[in-house]
C-alpha positions as CSV (number, residue, x, y, z in Angstrom):
1,M,0.0,0.0,0.0
2,G,2.8,2.4,0.9
3,E,4.5,1.8,-2.5
4,T,1.1,2.3,-4.3
5,H,0.7,5.6,-2.4
6,G,4.2,6.7,-3.2
7,S,3.6,6.0,-6.9
8,E,0.4,8.0,-6.8
9,N,2.1,10.9,-5.2
10,S,4.8,10.7,-7.9
11,R,2.0,10.7,-10.6
12,V,0.6,13.9,-8.9
13,V,3.9,15.6,-8.8
14,R,4.7,14.8,-12.4
15,A,1.3,15.9,-13.6
16,A,1.5,19.0,-11.6
17,G,4.9,19.7,-13.0
18,V,3.6,19.5,-16.5
19,V,0.5,21.7,-15.8
20,G,2.6,24.1,-13.7
21,T,5.3,24.5,-16.4
22,A,2.7,25.0,-19.1
23,T,0.7,27.5,-16.9
24,M,4.0,29.4,-16.1
25,L,4.5,29.8,-19.9
26,S,0.9,30.9,-20.3
27,R,1.2,33.4,-17.4
28,V,4.4,34.9,-18.9
29,F,2.5,35.5,-22.2
30,G,-0.4,36.7,-20.1
31,F,1.7,39.4,-18.5
32,V,3.1,40.4,-21.8
33,R,-0.4,40.7,-22.9
34,D,-1.4,42.8,-19.9
35,M,1.6,45.0,-20.2
36,I,0.6,45.7,-23.8
37,V,-3.0,46.4,-22.8
38,A,-1.9,48.7,-20.0
39,G,0.6,50.5,-22.2
40,F,-1.9,51.0,-25.2
41,F,-5.2,51.4,-23.4
42,G,-4.3,52.4,-19.8
43,A,-6.8,52.0,-17.0
44,G,-10.0,53.9,-17.8
45,L,-13.3,53.9,-19.6
46,S,-12.6,51.6,-22.5
47,T,-10.5,49.1,-20.5
48,D,-13.2,48.9,-17.8
49,A,-15.8,48.2,-20.5
50,F,-13.6,45.5,-22.0
51,F,-12.8,43.8,-18.7
52,V,-16.5,43.7,-17.8
53,A,-17.4,42.2,-21.2
54,F,-14.6,39.7,-21.1
55,R,-15.5,38.6,-17.6
56,I,-19.1,37.7,-18.5
57,P,-18.2,34.7,-20.9
58,N,-15.3,33.9,-18.6
59,L,-17.6,33.6,-15.6
60,L,-20.0,31.4,-17.6
61,R,-17.0,29.3,-18.7
62,R,-16.1,28.6,-15.0
63,L,-19.7,27.9,-14.2
64,L,-20.9,25.8,-17.1
65,A,-17.6,24.2,-18.1
66,E,-14.6,24.1,-15.7
67,G,-16.9,24.9,-12.7
68,S,-19.5,22.3,-13.3
69,L,-19.3,20.0,-16.3
70,T,-15.6,19.2,-16.2
71,V,-15.5,18.5,-12.5
72,S,-18.7,16.5,-12.6
73,F,-17.6,14.6,-15.8
74,V,-14.1,13.5,-14.7
75,P,-15.1,11.4,-11.6
76,V,-17.9,9.6,-13.6
77,F,-15.7,9.2,-16.7
78,T,-12.8,7.8,-14.5
79,E,-15.2,5.4,-12.9
80,Y,-16.3,4.1,-16.3
81,L,-12.6,3.8,-17.4
82,K,-11.7,1.9,-14.2
83,N,-14.7,-0.3,-13.7
84,R,-16.2,-0.7,-17.2
85,T,-15.0,-1.0,-20.8
86,R,-13.2,1.8,-22.6
87,E,-15.9,1.8,-25.3
88,E,-18.5,2.6,-22.7
89,A,-16.4,5.4,-21.3
90,L,-15.9,6.9,-24.8
91,E,-19.6,6.7,-25.5
92,L,-20.2,8.7,-22.3
93,A,-17.8,11.3,-23.7
94,D,-19.6,11.5,-27.0
95,I,-23.0,12.1,-25.3
96,A,-21.5,14.8,-23.0
97,F,-19.9,16.5,-25.9
98,T,-23.3,16.5,-27.8
99,A,-25.2,17.7,-24.8
100,L,-22.7,20.5,-24.0
101,S,-22.6,21.7,-27.6
102,I,-26.4,22.1,-27.8
103,L,-26.6,23.8,-24.4
104,L,-23.8,26.3,-25.3
105,V,-25.2,27.2,-28.6
106,V,-28.5,28.2,-26.8
107,V,-26.6,30.1,-24.1
108,S,-24.5,32.0,-26.7
109,V,-27.6,33.1,-28.7
110,L,-29.3,34.2,-25.5
111,G,-26.2,36.0,-24.4
112,V,-25.9,38.0,-27.6
113,L,-29.6,38.9,-27.5
114,F,-29.7,40.0,-23.9
115,S,-26.3,41.7,-23.7
116,P,-27.8,45.1,-22.8
117,L,-29.6,43.6,-19.8
118,I,-26.6,41.5,-18.8
119,V,-24.3,44.7,-18.8
120,T,-26.9,46.6,-16.8
121,V,-27.0,43.9,-14.2
122,M,-23.3,43.2,-14.1
123,A,-22.0,46.8,-14.3
124,P,-24.9,49.1,-13.2
125,G,-22.5,52.0,-12.8
126,F,-21.9,52.1,-16.5
127,V,-25.5,53.1,-17.2
128,K,-24.7,56.7,-16.1
129,T,-22.0,56.9,-18.9
130,P,-23.8,56.0,-22.2
131,V,-20.6,55.7,-24.2
132,Q,-19.0,53.3,-21.8
133,Y,-22.3,51.3,-21.5
134,D,-22.7,51.1,-25.2
135,L,-19.1,49.9,-25.7
136,A,-19.5,47.3,-23.0
137,V,-22.7,46.0,-24.7
138,F,-21.0,45.8,-28.1
139,L,-17.9,44.0,-26.7
140,T,-20.1,41.6,-24.8
141,R,-22.0,40.7,-28.0
142,L,-18.8,40.3,-29.9
143,M,-17.2,38.0,-27.3
144,F,-20.1,36.0,-25.9
145,P,-19.7,33.1,-28.3
146,Y,-16.3,32.5,-26.7
147,I,-18.2,30.6,-24.1
148,L,-19.0,28.0,-26.7
149,L,-15.5,27.5,-27.8
150,I,-13.7,27.6,-24.5
151,S,-16.3,25.3,-22.8
152,L,-15.7,22.6,-25.4
153,V,-12.0,23.1,-24.7
154,A,-12.7,22.5,-21.0
155,L,-14.5,19.2,-21.8
156,C,-11.6,18.1,-23.9
157,M,-9.4,19.0,-20.9
158,G,-11.5,16.7,-18.7
159,I,-11.2,13.8,-21.1
160,L,-7.5,14.2,-21.6
161,N,-6.7,14.6,-17.9
162,S,-8.8,11.5,-17.1
163,L,-6.5,9.7,-19.5
164,R,-3.5,11.2,-17.7
165,H,-2.6,13.6,-20.5
166,F,-2.1,17.1,-19.2
167,A,0.2,19.0,-21.6
168,A,-2.1,20.1,-24.4
169,P,-5.0,21.4,-22.2
170,A,-2.5,23.3,-19.9
171,L,-0.8,24.8,-23.0
172,S,-4.0,26.0,-24.7
173,P,-4.2,29.4,-22.8
174,V,-0.9,30.3,-24.4
175,V,-2.6,30.4,-27.7
176,L,-5.2,32.8,-26.4
177,N,-2.6,35.2,-25.0
178,I,-0.7,35.1,-28.3
179,A,-3.8,35.8,-30.3
180,M,-4.7,38.8,-28.1
181,I,-1.1,40.2,-28.1
182,L,-1.1,40.0,-32.0
183,A,-4.5,41.5,-32.3
184,A,-3.6,44.5,-30.0
185,L,-0.3,45.1,-31.9
186,T,-1.7,44.8,-35.4
187,L,-5.5,45.4,-35.4
188,R,-6.1,48.4,-33.0
189,D,-5.9,51.0,-35.8
190,F,-8.5,49.2,-37.9
191,F,-11.4,50.0,-35.5
192,P,-13.1,53.2,-34.4
193,E,-12.7,52.0,-30.8
194,P,-9.2,50.5,-30.7
195,I,-10.0,48.1,-27.8
196,T,-12.3,46.1,-30.2
197,A,-9.0,44.5,-31.4
198,L,-8.7,42.7,-28.1
199,A,-12.2,41.3,-28.4
200,V,-11.3,40.0,-32.0
201,G,-8.2,38.4,-30.5
202,V,-10.2,36.6,-27.8
203,M,-12.5,35.0,-30.5
204,A,-9.6,34.0,-32.7
205,G,-7.9,32.5,-29.6
206,G,-11.0,30.5,-28.7
207,V,-11.0,28.9,-32.1
208,L,-7.3,28.0,-32.0
209,Q,-7.5,26.6,-28.5
210,L,-10.2,24.2,-29.5
211,A,-8.3,23.2,-32.7
212,M,-5.3,22.5,-30.6
213,Q,-7.0,19.8,-28.5
214,W,-8.3,17.7,-31.4
215,P,-5.0,16.0,-32.5
216,F,-4.3,14.8,-29.0
217,L,-7.8,13.4,-28.5
218,V,-7.5,11.5,-31.8
219,R,-4.0,10.2,-30.9
220,M,-5.5,8.7,-27.7
221,G,-8.4,7.1,-29.5
222,V,-11.1,9.7,-28.7
223,R,-13.1,10.8,-31.8
224,L,-15.9,13.0,-30.4
225,K,-19.0,12.6,-32.5
226,P,-22.8,13.3,-32.1
227,N,-24.7,11.0,-29.8
228,F,-28.1,12.0,-28.7
229,R,-28.7,9.2,-26.1
230,F,-29.3,11.7,-23.3
231,R,-31.0,9.1,-21.1
232,H,-27.7,7.3,-20.5
233,P,-27.3,6.7,-16.8
234,G,-23.8,8.2,-16.7
235,V,-25.1,11.4,-18.3
236,K,-27.9,11.5,-15.7
237,R,-25.2,11.2,-12.9
238,I,-23.2,14.0,-14.4
239,G,-26.3,16.2,-14.8
240,L,-27.3,15.6,-11.1
241,L,-23.8,16.7,-10.0
242,M,-23.6,19.7,-12.4
243,L,-26.2,22.1,-10.9
244,P,-24.8,22.3,-7.3
245,A,-21.3,22.2,-8.8
246,V,-22.0,25.6,-10.5
247,F,-21.8,27.2,-7.1
248,G,-19.2,25.0,-5.4
249,A,-16.4,25.1,-8.0
250,A,-16.6,28.7,-9.1
251,I,-16.9,30.5,-5.8
252,Y,-13.7,32.4,-6.3
253,Q,-14.7,33.7,-9.7
254,I,-18.2,34.5,-8.5
255,N,-16.6,36.5,-5.6
256,I,-14.3,38.3,-8.0
257,F,-17.3,39.1,-10.2
258,I,-19.3,40.6,-7.4
259,G,-16.3,42.8,-6.8
260,T,-16.5,43.9,-10.5
261,I,-20.2,44.8,-10.1
262,L,-19.6,46.9,-7.0
263,A,-16.4,48.4,-8.5
264,S,-18.4,49.9,-11.4
265,L,-20.0,52.0,-8.7
266,L,-16.7,53.3,-7.5
267,P,-14.3,55.9,-9.2
268,T,-13.3,55.2,-12.9
269,G,-10.4,52.7,-13.1
270,S,-11.5,50.6,-10.0
271,V,-12.4,47.6,-12.2
272,S,-9.0,47.8,-13.9
273,Y,-7.1,48.0,-10.6
274,L,-8.9,44.9,-9.4
275,Y,-8.2,43.1,-12.7
276,Y,-4.5,43.9,-12.8
277,A,-4.1,42.9,-9.1
278,D,-6.0,39.7,-9.7
279,R,-3.7,38.9,-12.6
280,I,-0.7,39.0,-10.2
281,V,-2.3,36.8,-7.6
282,E,-3.2,34.2,-10.3
283,L,0.5,33.6,-11.1
284,P,1.2,31.5,-8.0
285,L,-2.4,30.4,-8.0
286,G,-2.3,29.2,-11.5
287,V,1.2,27.8,-11.6
288,F,1.0,25.8,-8.4
289,A,-2.5,25.6,-6.8
290,I,-4.5,25.1,-10.0
291,A,-1.8,22.8,-11.3
292,V,-1.9,20.6,-8.2
293,G,-5.7,20.8,-8.1
294,T,-5.9,19.7,-11.9
295,A,-3.4,16.8,-11.2
296,T,-5.2,15.5,-8.1
297,L,-8.8,15.3,-9.4
298,P,-8.1,12.2,-11.6
299,S,-6.0,10.7,-8.7
300,F,-8.7,11.3,-6.1
301,S,-11.4,10.0,-8.6
302,E,-9.4,6.8,-9.2
303,Q,-8.8,6.3,-5.4
304,V,-12.5,6.7,-4.6
305,A,-13.5,4.4,-7.6
306,Q,-11.4,1.7,-6.2
307,G,-12.2,2.3,-2.4
308,R,-8.7,3.5,-1.4
309,F,-9.8,6.2,1.0
310,E,-6.9,6.0,3.5
311,E,-4.6,6.5,0.5
312,M,-6.8,9.5,-0.7
313,K,-6.4,11.2,2.7
314,R,-2.6,10.9,2.5
315,T,-2.7,12.3,-1.1
316,I,-4.8,15.3,0.2
317,S,-2.3,16.0,2.9
318,F,0.7,15.6,0.5
319,S,-1.0,17.9,-2.1
320,L,-1.7,20.6,0.6
321,R,1.9,20.4,1.7
322,I,3.1,21.1,-1.9
323,I,0.8,23.9,-2.4
324,L,1.5,25.7,0.9
325,F,5.2,25.3,0.4
326,I,4.9,27.7,-2.4
327,T,1.9,29.7,-1.3
328,I,3.1,30.9,2.0
329,P,6.4,32.5,0.8
330,A,4.5,33.8,-2.3
331,T,2.1,35.7,0.1
332,V,5.0,37.2,2.0
333,A,6.7,38.2,-1.2
334,L,3.5,39.8,-2.7
335,I,2.8,41.8,0.3
336,A,6.4,43.0,0.7
337,L,7.0,43.8,-3.0
338,R,3.4,44.7,-4.2
339,V,4.4,48.2,-5.3
340,P,7.6,47.2,-7.2
341,I,5.8,44.3,-8.9
342,I,3.0,46.4,-10.2
343,S,5.4,49.3,-11.1
344,V,7.8,47.1,-13.1
345,L,5.0,45.1,-14.8
346,F,2.5,47.9,-15.8
347,Q,3.9,51.4,-15.0
348,R,4.3,52.8,-18.6
349,G,2.4,54.8,-21.1
350,E,-1.1,55.6,-19.8
351,F,-0.5,53.6,-16.5
352,G,1.1,56.1,-14.2
353,V,2.2,56.2,-10.6
354,P,-1.3,56.8,-9.1
355,S,-2.5,53.7,-11.0
356,T,0.4,51.6,-9.6
357,L,-0.3,52.6,-5.9
358,L,-4.1,52.0,-6.3
359,T,-3.5,48.6,-7.9
360,A,-1.0,47.7,-5.2
361,Q,-3.7,48.3,-2.6
362,A,-5.9,45.7,-4.3
363,L,-3.0,43.3,-4.5
364,L,-2.3,43.6,-0.8
365,C,-6.0,42.7,0.0
366,Y,-5.9,39.8,-2.4
367,A,-2.5,38.4,-1.2
368,V,-3.8,37.9,2.4
369,G,-6.3,35.4,0.9
370,L,-3.9,33.5,-1.4
371,W,-3.6,30.5,1.0
372,A,-7.5,30.2,0.8
373,F,-7.6,30.6,-2.9
374,S,-5.0,27.8,-3.2
375,V,-6.3,25.3,-0.6
376,I,-9.9,25.5,-1.9
377,R,-8.7,23.8,-5.1
378,I,-7.7,20.7,-3.4
379,I,-10.7,20.5,-1.1
380,V,-13.2,21.0,-3.9
381,A,-11.4,18.4,-6.0
382,A,-11.7,15.9,-3.0
383,F,-15.5,16.5,-2.8
384,Y,-16.0,16.1,-6.5
385,S,-14.1,12.9,-6.6
386,L,-16.5,11.7,-3.9
387,Q,-19.3,12.8,-6.3
388,D,-20.6,15.1,-3.7
389,T,-21.4,18.6,-5.1
390,K,-24.1,19.5,-2.5
391,A,-21.6,20.3,0.3
392,P,-19.6,22.7,-1.8
393,M,-22.7,24.4,-3.0
394,K,-24.0,25.0,0.6
395,A,-20.6,26.3,1.6
396,A,-20.4,28.5,-1.5
397,I,-23.8,30.1,-0.8
398,V,-22.7,31.0,2.7
399,A,-19.4,32.4,1.3
400,L,-21.3,34.4,-1.2
401,I,-23.4,36.0,1.5
402,V,-20.3,36.8,3.5
403,N,-18.7,38.3,0.4
404,V,-21.6,40.6,-0.3
405,L,-21.8,41.8,3.3
406,F,-18.2,42.5,3.6
407,S,-18.0,44.1,0.2
408,V,-20.7,46.6,1.0
409,A,-19.3,47.3,4.4
410,L,-15.7,47.8,3.2
411,M,-16.0,49.3,-0.3
412,F,-16.7,52.8,1.0
413,P,-13.8,53.2,3.6
414,L,-11.3,51.1,1.6
415,K,-12.7,51.6,-2.0
416,H,-11.6,48.9,-4.4
417,G,-9.2,47.4,-1.8
418,G,-12.3,46.6,0.4
419,L,-13.8,44.6,-2.4
420,A,-10.5,42.6,-2.7
421,L,-10.4,42.0,1.0
422,A,-14.0,40.9,1.1
423,T,-13.2,38.3,-1.5
424,S,-10.3,36.9,0.6
425,I,-12.5,36.8,3.7
426,A,-15.3,35.0,1.9
427,T,-12.9,32.3,0.4
428,A,-11.4,31.7,3.8
429,V,-14.9,31.1,5.2
430,N,-15.5,28.7,2.3
431,V,-12.4,26.8,3.1
432,G,-13.2,26.5,6.8
433,M,-16.7,25.1,6.2
434,L,-15.6,22.6,3.6
435,W,-12.8,21.4,5.8
436,I,-15.1,20.6,8.6
437,I,-17.5,18.8,6.4
438,L,-14.8,16.8,4.6
439,R,-13.2,15.8,8.0
440,R,-16.5,14.5,9.3
441,R,-17.0,12.7,6.0
442,I,-13.7,10.8,5.7
443,G,-12.0,11.3,9.0
444,K,-8.7,13.0,10.1
445,L,-6.9,14.5,7.0
446,L,-3.6,15.8,8.2
447,D,-0.7,13.8,9.6
448,R,2.2,14.9,11.8
449,E,4.4,15.3,8.8
450,F,2.0,18.0,7.5
451,H,2.3,20.1,10.6
452,R,6.1,19.9,10.8
453,S,6.3,20.8,7.1
454,I,4.1,23.9,7.5
455,G,6.1,25.0,10.5
456,R,9.4,24.8,8.5
457,T,7.7,26.7,5.6
458,F,6.7,29.5,7.9
459,L,10.2,29.8,9.4
460,A,11.8,29.8,5.9
461,S,9.3,32.5,4.7
462,V,10.2,34.7,7.7
463,V,13.8,34.5,6.8
464,M,12.9,35.3,3.2
465,G,11.0,38.4,4.3
466,G,13.9,39.6,6.3
467,V,16.2,39.3,3.4
468,I,13.8,41.3,1.2
469,L,13.7,44.1,3.7
470,L,17.5,44.1,3.9
471,V,17.9,44.2,0.1
472,G,15.5,47.2,0.1
473,L,17.7,49.0,2.6
474,I,20.8,48.4,0.6
475,Y,19.2,49.3,-2.8
476,P,16.3,51.6,-1.9
477,W,13.1,51.7,-4.0
478,D,12.1,54.8,-6.0
479,I,8.7,54.5,-7.7
480,T,9.5,57.6,-9.9
481,G,13.0,56.3,-10.9
482,P,13.9,55.0,-14.4
483,F,12.7,51.5,-15.4
484,N,16.1,49.9,-15.1
485,A,16.5,51.1,-11.5
486,R,13.0,49.8,-10.6
487,F,13.6,46.5,-12.4
488,T,17.0,46.0,-10.7
489,H,15.4,46.6,-7.2
490,L,12.7,44.1,-7.9
491,A,15.1,41.5,-9.3
492,L,17.6,41.8,-6.4
493,C,14.7,41.4,-3.9
494,V,13.2,38.4,-5.7
495,A,16.6,36.7,-6.2
496,G,17.7,37.3,-2.7
497,G,14.3,36.2,-1.2
498,A,14.3,33.1,-3.3
499,V,17.8,32.1,-2.2
500,A,17.0,32.8,1.4
501,F,13.7,30.8,1.3
502,F,15.1,27.7,-0.4
503,G,18.4,27.9,1.5
504,A,16.5,28.1,4.8
505,A,14.2,25.3,3.7
506,L,17.2,23.1,2.9
507,L,18.8,23.8,6.3
508,L,15.5,23.1,8.1
509,K,15.2,19.8,6.1
510,S,11.9,20.6,4.6
511,P,10.5,17.4,3.0
512,E,9.4,19.3,-0.1
513,M,13.0,20.4,-0.7
514,T,14.0,16.8,-0.4
515,D,11.3,15.8,-2.9
516,V,12.5,18.5,-5.4
517,I,16.2,17.6,-5.1
518,G,15.3,13.9,-5.5
519,S,13.2,14.6,-8.6
520,I,16.0,16.6,-10.1
521,R,18.5,13.8,-9.4
522,R,16.3,11.2,-11.0
523,R,16.1,13.3,-14.1
524,L,19.8,13.7,-14.4
525,P,21.6,11.3,-16.7
526,K,23.5,8.5,-14.7
527,H,27.1,8.0,-15.4
């Protein structure tokens, strides 16, 4: 059993490594995209309209695809792969593909028709500025069909991940970022409103992302084709899991979206400040937390399908250790370096010093909740592998109420920073509730090794924070200085902090460092 567990942990680490590497590449291109957007379009009326319009299909993608269908599909599909024939599993995939396509065509048509109403509900503050409102409606109509394309990509991701192929789905966002970058660089002069070029890039990226998945599906013997047998028992089980999963899996995005609605009532630029800060937080979140969450769902589902619950608990503990080993120091670094990070990445062109400082406020408030944004990925994956979507739904509803209450209470004294802080508080409440329910469901989750590991990670993070402060004293920060000086300050702080953290972790004999070194040694050629 121990050998099996070790093998499963290795599979999780390998899969997380593939997803994390691909996501890192995607985030790099994403930051290039955001720097180009900030430089050409700044933070104002048109960018607020674009980000609201882009978030509407993105939210639906999280709710209808990644947030419900994929996480409901993977456990059932994995069970069919493990306990039935491959042909039966592939038939289930065909039916899910057919049902999702029909649903998404209907949603896309309705979205285009009702875009004015949607924008009014999602960004009520835009109504008082007709030019901004009309632009947001136009961009929403242009980009709404993106939900059809990207949701089919998400289904392909679920199929490929269940078959333990992670690279192609993880790399597909790179294609979207490249399409948006090229559109911003080459098409903005072709439209009366230049930001329309970004929306065109989004649609082109959606088509390319879907096309990218197909060769890998075919190579693995999956040829998705129409199948209208919607009474299939597997489809019914997926359907029963989907509705509550809409709330459970997408709570973070829903909370972010509530912030967008309320931010539209705040001074112009607030939506953009929250967006840019969220992009920074999503770097460690995407590269590590989402990577581990993506890798663990098939593992958890396989363990549940075969009744290996003790092994599942050990995998949960192991996954949380990996995530927090990165998340805790990332939180310290984001808080300490929030202004230099925003300044170096975005402070150019129309994005000036005031925008940097206001975005840094939002980053601080998001950063304090980074641990919760990360941990929720693993806990929700555990519930979905158990084919329980009702518990996450109940916790999500409570968290949504908490988010609204704190948002309204904090948005006036703290402006957009209060909205970001409310999101962090609500996600922490969500984590706490789900943790209690999961522990009652399957028993004690964390072993002694987990607590020792977290203690070492905290100590190493404190050392890292001290070194960052020391570097700042030696090479002072100047927000109005030339780019080279600002970049050098940030680079020295990041390099010094990283060396300090990993060096302290090595001296403290953190098991995660041992795992990393062991993995590197195994990959090195033997002489």
